[in-house]
C-alpha positions in Angstrom: 140.5 127.1 170.2 140.9 123.4 170.7 140.0 120.3 168.7 138.9 116.8 169.6 141.0 113.7 169.6 142.2 112.5 166.2 141.7 115.9 164.5 145.4 116.7 164.0 145.1 116.3 160.2 142.6 119.1 160.0 144.8 121.3 162.1 147.8 121.1 159.8 145.9 121.5 156.6 144.9 125.0 158.0 148.5 126.2 158.1 149.0 128.7 155.4 152.5 130.1 155.1 152.7 131.2 151.5 149.1 131.5 150.4 148.1 134.6 148.4 151.4 136.2 148.4 151.6 139.0 145.9 152.6 137.6 142.6 155.4 139.7 141.2 154.8 140.6 137.5 157.1 138.9 135.1 159.4 141.1 133.1 159.0 140.9 129.4 161.7 138.9 127.6 160.9 139.7 124.0 163.5 141.8 122.2 161.9 145.2 121.5 162.7 146.5 118.0 161.4 149.3 115.9 161.9 147.1 112.9 159.4 144.3 112.7 159.2 141.9 109.7 160.6 144.6 107.4 158.4 147.4 108.7 159.8 150.3 110.6 158.2 152.1 113.5 159.1 155.1 115.7 158.8 153.5 119.2 158.6 150.1 120.8 157.8 148.8 124.3 158.7 145.4 125.8 155.4 144.4 127.5 155.3 143.1 131.0 154.2 139.5 130.5 154.1 136.5 128.1 157.2 137.7 126.2 155.2 140.2 124.2 156.3 143.5 122.6 154.5 146.4 120.9 156.0 148.7 118.3 154.1 151.7 116.9 154.2 155.0 115.1 151.9 157.8 116.2 150.7 160.0 113.3 149.8 163.3 115.1 148.2 164.9 112.0 145.4 162.2 111.9 145.7 160.9 115.5 146.2 157.4 114.2 148.6 154.6 115.3 150.4 152.1 113.0 151.3 149.2 115.2 152.9 145.7 115.4 152.1 143.4 118.3 154.4 140.4 118.7 154.0 137.4 121.0 155.1 133.8 121.0 152.3 131.3 120.4 154.2 128.4 122.1 152.3 126.1 119.9 151.2 126.7 116.3 147.7 125.4 117.1 147.2 128.3 119.5 146.2 131.9 119.3 147.6 135.3 120.4 145.4 138.4 121.0 146.0 142.0 121.7 143.5 144.8 122.1 142.6 148.2 123.6 140.1 148.6 126.5 138.5 152.0 126.3 137.0 151.6 129.8 139.8 150.3 132.1 142.8 148.1 132.7 141.1 144.7 132.7 139.8 142.1 130.3 136.0 142.8 130.1 135.4 145.6 127.5 138.6 144.9 125.5 138.3 145.4 121.8 140.7 142.8 120.6 142.5 141.4 117.6 143.4 137.7 117.6 145.7 135.9 115.2 145.9 132.1 114.6 146.6 129.6 111.8 144.0 127.5 110.1 143.6 125.7 106.8 143.5 129.0 105.0 146.8 130.2 106.5 147.3 132.9 109.1 144.2 134.9 109.9 143.3 137.9 112.1 139.8 138.5 113.5 138.1 141.0 115.8 136.7 140.1 119.2 134.6 142.0 121.7 135.5 140.6 125.2 132.3 140.9 127.2 131.5 140.3 130.8 129.8 137.1 129.9 133.0 135.9 128.2 135.1 136.9 131.2 132.8 135.1 133.6 132.8 131.9 131.5 129.2 132.3 130.5 129.9 132.6 126.8 132.5 131.6 124.3 134.9 134.2 122.8 133.7 134.3 119.2 134.7 136.8 116.5 132.5 139.8 116.0 132.4 143.5 115.4 134.3 145.8 117.8 133.8 149.5 118.7 137.3 150.6 117.7 138.4 151.5 114.2 141.0 148.9 113.3 142.1 149.0 109.6 144.8 147.4 107.4 144.9 144.3 109.7 147.3 141.5 108.9 149.5 138.9 110.7 152.8 137.1 110.1 153.8 133.8 111.7 157.6 133.0 112.0 158.1 129.7 113.7 155.9 130.1 116.8 156.2 133.9 116.9 153.1 135.7 115.7 153.0 139.4 114.8 149.7 141.4 114.3 149.9 144.5 112.2 147.3 147.2 111.8 146.3 150.8 112.1 144.1 152.2 114.9 142.3 155.5 114.3 141.9 157.2 117.7 139.7 160.1 116.5 140.3 163.8 116.7 141.1 165.0 120.2 141.2 161.5 121.8 143.8 160.7 124.4 146.9 158.8 123.3 147.1 157.0 126.6 145.7 153.6 125.9 144.9 150.5 128.1 146.6 147.5 126.4 145.4 144.0 127.1 146.9 140.9 125.6 147.0 137.1 126.1 147.5 133.7 124.4 145.6 130.4 124.4 146.1 126.8 123.4 143.8 126.3 120.4 140.9 127.6 118.2 137.7 125.7 117.6 135.9 126.0 114.3 135.4 128.4 112.8 137.1 131.1 115.0 136.2 130.5 118.7 139.1 131.0 121.0 139.6 128.4 123.7 140.1 129.9 127.2 143.6 130.8 128.3 145.0 129.8 131.7 144.0 132.0 134.6 147.3 132.0 136.6 150.9 133.3 136.3 151.7 135.5 133.4 148.3 134.9 131.8 146.7 137.3 134.4 149.4 139.9 134.0 148.8 140.9 130.4 147.7 144.5 130.9 149.4 147.9 130.8 148.7 151.5 130.1 151.0 153.1 127.6 151.1 156.7 126.4 151.6 156.4 122.7 153.0 159.9 122.6 155.7 159.6 125.2 156.1 155.8 125.3 155.8 155.7 129.1 154.0 152.7 130.5 152.0 153.2 133.7 149.2 151.7 135.7 151.0 148.4 136.3 148.5 147.2 138.8 145.1 145.6 138.4 142.2 147.7 139.9 142.5 147.4 143.7 145.2 144.7 143.3 147.2 146.1 146.2 144.2 145.9 148.5 143.6 142.3 147.3 147.2 141.3 148.1 147.0 142.9 151.6 143.7 141.2 152.2 145.1 137.8 151.2 148.4 138.1 153.2 146.8 139.4 156.4 144.1 136.7 156.3 146.7 134.0 155.5 148.8 135.0 158.5 145.9 135.4 160.9 143.4 132.6 160.1 145.9 130.4 158.3 148.9 130.6 160.6 148.3 132.2 164.0 145.1 130.4 164.9 146.4 126.9 163.9 149.6 127.5 165.9 147.5 128.4 168.9 145.5 125.2 168.5 148.7 123.1 168.2 150.2 124.7 171.3 147.1 123.7 173.3 147.2 120.2 172.0 150.8 119.3 171.9 152.5 121.3 174.7 149.9 120.5 177.3 151.2 116.9 178.2 154.6 118.3 179.2 155.0 119.5 182.8 157.6 122.1 181.8 155.0 123.7 179.4 152.3 124.3 182.1 150.9 127.0 182.0 153.0 128.2 179.1 150.9 126.3 176.6 147.8 128.2 177.8 149.4 131.6 177.4 150.7 130.7 173.9 147.2 129.5 173.0 145.6 132.7 174.2 148.1 135.1 172.7 148.1 133.4 169.3 144.3 133.1 169.2 143.7 136.8 170.2 146.4 138.1 167.9 145.2 136.0 165.0 141.6 137.1 165.6 142.4 140.8 165.7 144.4 140.6 162.5 141.7 138.4 161.0 139.1 141.1 161.7 141.3 143.6 159.9 141.6 141.3 156.8 137.9 140.6 157.0 137.2 144.3 156.9 139.4 144.6 153.8 137.3 141.8 152.2 134.1 143.8 152.9 135.6 146.8 151.1 136.8 144.6 148.2 133.2 143.3 147.8 132.1 146.8 146.8 134.6 146.7 143.9 134.2 143.1 142.9 132.8 142.3 139.5 131.5 139.7 139.7 131.1 139.2 143.5 132.8 136.1 144.7 129.9 134.9 146.8 131.3 131.6 147.9 134.6 133.1 149.1 132.7 135.9 150.8 130.2 133.7 152.6 132.9 131.4 153.9 134.8 134.4 155.2 131.7 135.6 157.0 131.3 132.1 158.5 134.9 132.1 159.7 134.6 135.5 161.3 131.4 134.5 163.1 132.7 131.2 164.4 136.0 132.7 165.5 134.1 135.4 167.3 132.2 132.7 169.2 135.4 131.0 170.1 137.0 134.2 171.5 133.8 135.0 173.5 133.6 131.4 174.8 137.2 131.5 175.8 136.6 134.5 178.1 133.5 132.7 179.5 135.4 129.5 180.2 134.0 127.8 183.4 136.3 126.4 186.1 137.4 122.8 185.7 135.3 121.6 188.6 132.1 123.3 187.3 129.3 121.1 186.2 128.9 122.9 182.9 132.6 122.6 182.0 132.1 119.4 180.0 129.4 121.1 177.9 131.7 124.0 177.4 134.4 121.6 176.2 132.1 120.1 173.6 131.0 123.5 172.4 134.6 124.8 172.2 135.8 121.7 170.4 133.0 121.5 167.9 133.2 125.2 167.0 137.0 125.0 166.7 136.8 121.9 164.5 134.2 123.5 162.2 136.2 126.8 161.9 139.4 124.9 160.9 137.5 123.0 158.2 136.0 126.2 156.8 139.4 127.9 156.9 140.8 125.0 154.8 138.0 125.3 152.2 138.4 129.1 152.0 142.2 128.9 151.6 141.6 127.1 148.3 138.8 129.5 147.4 141.3 132.3 148.0 143.8 130.6 145.7 141.1 130.3 143.0 140.1 134.0 143.3 143.5 135.6 143.6 145.2 133.2 141.1 148.8 133.4 142.4 151.6 131.9 140.3 151.7 128.1 140.5 155.0 128.1 142.2 153.3 129.6 145.3 150.7 126.9 145.4 153.4 124.2 145.1 155.4 125.9 147.9 152.2 125.9 150.0 151.7 122.2 149.5 155.3 121.5 150.5 154.9 123.5 153.7 151.7 121.6 154.5 153.5 118.3 154.0 156.3 119.3 156.3 153.9 120.5 159.0 151.8 117.4 158.6 154.9 115.3 159.3 155.8 117.3 162.4 152.2 117.1 163.6 152.1 113.4 163.1 155.2 112.9 165.3 153.7 115.1 168.0 150.4 113.3 167.8 152.2 109.9 168.3 154.2 111.4 171.3 150.9 112.7 172.8 149.2 109.4 172.7 152.3 107.5 174.0 152.4 109.9 177.0 148.6 109.4 177.6 148.8 105.6 177.6 151.9 105.6 179.9 150.1 107.8 182.4 147.1 105.6 182.3 149.2 102.5 182.9 151.0 104.1 185.8 147.8 105.3 187.4 144.7 103.6 186.0 142.5 105.6 188.5 143.6 108.8 186.7 142.3 110.4 183.6 138.9 108.7 183.8 136.7 111.2 185.5 134.6 113.5 183.3 135.1 116.5 185.5 138.9 116.2 185.5 139.3 114.9 189.1 140.5 111.5 190.2 138.5 109.1 192.4 140.0 110.5 195.5 138.4 113.9 194.6 141.7 115.6 193.9 142.1 117.9 190.8 143.5 116.0 187.9 146.8 117.2 186.5 146.2 116.4 182.9 143.1 115.5 181.0 143.6 114.7 177.3 140.7 116.6 175.9 140.5 119.5 178.3 141.7 123.0 177.7 
């Protein structure tokens, strides 16, 4: 894959060293205690994110749970919420309790987190839930909020429950919760805990492992290997010692990147079957990248000889398709960040890597142009024939835009 003159900026922006790395869940930092605000419970669990903890007592005779959920508001104008999802380990379907302060004091209300709320199509407003919460109350100490209550599971119901929790910045009148961030710990608030044994399991979001592999493989293939192959063709070619090394590097990186990219693309097709909702923009851009990269690989195998009349048309095609592919890769990198929502530190690290590579590429671009102008001054009859030969009819050693 090669790009036309002046396109180095787009090349570097496609480098993706740290995109979509698996975000390691944060360990809870709240002190777990069976005594909460003067109330005593049998068991407690430090939750995996947002400094939250959960204490409870399972009453086997009635299959009910007395509980206390504790989390830091960070700001007294914010809200904290905890709930049980009867259908899975994710936000949609969660039957939640949210606590916050208003002019009346500390209040707790019930919320049914629907698909529309999850997709941003509706506000999270208080309303009836399907679970039987009773004796609900809340206590605020500084910025630490604790929600108390009792949950009746029902006779014969499993004691293994899917817990979902989070916090947000503010509450609009009268009880609408403003959206919470969708990055870092705010997308890690889920866990399955057996209320009988106290064992926490199911620490991964549905298909999260496949999502991480899909992101990492595509980051390495489309985002690293292909751009390196492009840069080898552009920046090593002017040096005599690198001929034909640059060509082999270009081919090896492009083919390897393409093969890995196909693997990652196949994972994306599988993830589409599980996606709810389907990320159409990210999917469509991925299909476009796969299609254009396939055209590039095929055109590489069909490359005409330098003295062929159609070579200049092949160059234009190869350059335009390569340029378009890099642009789409850049766009889809940010789409991938938006979909996977890695911790902010990874995005910052990615920007730093881009800045460093941009500086290196700028230096190489300047060197490339200096070499080109020097060769043109030494031999003005060279580098001016569209078919890569000089006026004497001899094959040209170096042509700036040729591959």
